[in-house]
C-alpha positions as CSV (number, residue, x, y, z in Angstrom):
1,K,1.4,-8.2,12.6
2,Y,4.8,-6.9,11.4
3,Q,6.6,-10.1,12.2
4,A,4.0,-12.2,10.5
5,M,4.3,-10.0,7.5
6,V,7.9,-10.4,6.9
7,R,8.0,-14.0,7.6
8,G,6.2,-14.6,4.3
9,L,5.7,-12.8,0.6
10,H,5.4,-9.1,1.1
11,Y,6.3,-6.1,-1.0
12,R,8.0,-2.5,-0.5
13,I,8.5,0.3,-2.9
14,Q,12.0,1.3,-3.4
15,I,12.7,4.9,-3.5
16,A,16.3,5.4,-4.1
17,S,19.6,3.4,-4.2
18,I,22.4,5.9,-3.3
19,K,25.8,6.1,-1.2
20,Q,24.5,8.9,1.1
21,M,21.6,9.9,3.2
22,Y,18.4,10.3,1.4
23,K,17.0,13.7,2.1
24,G,13.3,13.4,0.6
25,K,10.5,13.9,3.2
26,I,8.8,10.5,2.2
27,I,11.5,8.9,4.1
28,N,9.8,10.4,7.3
29,R,7.0,7.8,7.0
30,N,6.6,5.2,9.9
31,D,7.0,2.2,7.1
32,A,10.5,3.8,5.8
33,F,13.0,1.0,5.6
34,V,16.7,1.2,4.8
35,D,19.0,-1.5,3.8
36,K,22.7,-1.5,3.0
37,E,23.7,-3.5,0.3
38,K,27.4,-5.0,1.4
39,Q,29.1,-5.6,-2.0
40,T,28.3,-2.0,-3.4
41,G,28.0,0.0,-0.6
42,L,24.8,1.5,-1.7
43,Y,21.9,2.4,0.5
44,R,18.4,1.1,-0.6
45,Y,15.3,3.1,0.7
46,Y,12.0,1.6,0.9
47,V,8.5,2.9,1.9
48,G,5.6,0.4,2.5
49,L,4.9,-2.9,3.7
50,F,2.2,-5.3,1.9
51,D,1.3,-8.4,1.8
52,E,-0.6,-8.1,-1.7
53,F,0.5,-6.8,-4.8
54,T,-2.1,-4.4,-5.8
55,D,-2.1,-2.7,-2.4
56,A,1.9,-2.0,-3.3
57,T,0.5,-0.7,-6.6
58,K,-1.7,2.0,-4.9
59,L,1.2,3.5,-2.9
60,L,3.4,3.4,-6.0
61,T,1.1,5.6,-7.9
62,E,1.1,8.0,-4.9
63,V,5.2,7.9,-4.6
64,H,5.1,8.7,-8.6
65,E,2.8,11.5,-8.2
66,L,5.0,13.1,-5.6
67,G,7.8,13.1,-8.4
68,I,9.8,10.0,-7.6
69,K,9.3,8.5,-11.2
70,D,12.1,6.0,-11.0
71,A,10.2,4.1,-7.9
72,F,9.5,0.7,-8.1
73,I,7.8,-2.3,-6.2
74,V,10.1,-5.0,-4.7
75,P,9.1,-8.3,-3.3
76,F,10.7,-9.9,-0.6
77,V,10.4,-13.5,1.2
78,K,11.5,-13.9,4.8
79,S,12.9,-10.0,4.7
80,A,15.1,-11.2,1.6
81,R,14.7,-9.3,-1.6
82,L,13.7,-11.4,-4.2
83,E,15.8,-11.2,-7.5
84,K,14.2,-11.5,-11.0
85,G,14.9,-15.4,-11.4
86,A,13.9,-16.1,-7.6
87,V,10.3,-14.3,-8.5
88,L,9.9,-16.8,-11.6
89,D,11.1,-19.9,-9.3
90,L,8.6,-18.8,-6.3
91,K,5.5,-18.0,-8.3
92,D,4.0,-21.5,-7.5
93,I,4.5,-21.1,-4.1
94,F,3.4,-17.7,-3.8
95,P,0.7,-17.2,-6.4
96,D,0.4,-13.4,-5.7
97,L,3.7,-13.0,-7.5
98,V,2.2,-13.7,-10.9
99,Q,0.6,-10.2,-10.6
100,Y,3.9,-8.7,-9.8
101,I,5.5,-10.7,-12.8
102,K,2.9,-9.6,-15.4
103,F,2.9,-5.9,-14.1
104,Y,6.8,-5.8,-14.9
105,K,6.7,-8.0,-17.8
106,I,9.4,-10.5,-16.2
107,K,10.2,-13.7,-18.7
């Protein structure tokens, strides 16, 4: 199931983007994921793996309630993080992105 999900559109919650190890307990979840940005050297920490945006918003609410107020949802396609421009370009291929676009008021 994991391989099938990461081949298409999926969402994760970014909880931190820092240069050192994240020490929060939330990173102990079995769905935690860490990605190193090659250009900046920053580590991006994510939790969750959802194929629908509405499911990701539920975990985002829980993460905010834990005090991680700057956490946000990030869409991925084929395990590649989508930037805002790509989200707009791909909304016809992946209709679920329309909810993401509305939620974050992307133009």
